[in-house]
C-alpha positions, -999 to +999 in steps of 0.1 A: +213+216-766+179+204-751+167+191-716+168+156-715+146+158-685+116+160-709+124+124-719+114+110-685+080+123-694+056+102-714+048+118-750+011+118-743+015+139-712+037+165-732+014+167-759-015+171-732+005+197-717+011+218-750-025+213-757-039+229-726-010+255-726-021+264-762-059+266-752-053+289-724-036+312-744-062+314-769-084+325-740-059+350-731-065+367-765-101+364-766-101+381-734-079+409-745-101+411-774-132+417-754-113+442-731-104+459-767-141+462-774-152+472-740-125+501-739-135+513-775-172+513-763-167+529-731-185+501-712-174+501-679-195+471-668-182+451-696-144+464-690-148+454-654-161+418-665-132+415-691-105+427-670-113+398-644-117+374-673-084+385-684-069+381-651-085+345-647-072+334-684-038+348-675-036+327-643-049+296-659-021+299-685+006+303-661-006+271-645-006+252-676+027+267-687+043+258-652+028+222-657+044+221-691+077+232-675+074+209-646+076+180-675+110+193-686+101+215-715+116+246-707+137+259-736+143+245-771+107+231-771+112+221-808+144+203-804+130+180-773+099+172-792+118+162-821+143+140-801+119+124-774+117+085-783+080+084-774+068+105-803+055+089-832+020+081-852+015+119-860+015+127-823+051+145-831+036+164-857+007+178-833+033+185-807+053+208-832+022+222-847+014+233-809+045+248-804+042+267-835+011+279-825+021+289-793+050+312-809+021+328-831-007+334-806+022+341-777+031+371-803-006+378-810-014+383-772+017+405-769+005+427-797-031+429-782-018+436-751+003+464-762-027+479-785-050+475-753-024+495-733-020+520-761-057+525-763-059+530-721-032+554-723-051+576-750-084+575-729-066+581-700-053+611-714-086+622-726-097+618-693-071+639-678-075+666-704-113+665-694-108+668-658-083+695-667-113+716-679-139+708-654-118+714-627-079+727-634-067+719-598-075+682-607-055+680-640-024+663-619-047+637-604-030+599-610-061+580-628-046+551-629-014+533-617+014+517-636-003+482-630-035+496-646-054+499-613-070+526-596-048+542-574-059+540-536-051+575-531-077+589-556-109+595-535-144+595-549-149+632-537-127+649-563-145+632-590-178+635-577-177+672-568-170+683-606 
């Protein structure tokens, strides 16, 4: 069953919303790739910029997705496009291609994010091991919280004194 609310929106508005959502999702993947390169290169400055850019890209994507959902397209996107009376002259095919691309790039985004998470976990463990060698009492320090951000409780004195 599809959401007939989407039929109240023009096909052009829906197509623009899908196109915008697709572009923002591509930007998310691009920033994940930049983040990956910065992690591999141990480039703290570049990583900081990549993380900030990724957050902006994710926010833009969430807004684009919300705008598409506000047009009544929440679930069963393909069925909604196929049944919408305003899609013709190639616009339907374009919209369906955008939906397929959203699925594919969404999976790519998920895989890239997982890849980066695994790399971060590896780097974190390597850093934890190095701290354990340099300063055994520092081995139990939490370097990053569950959300990937530095813990507020970790002071610079501990790392600076090594």
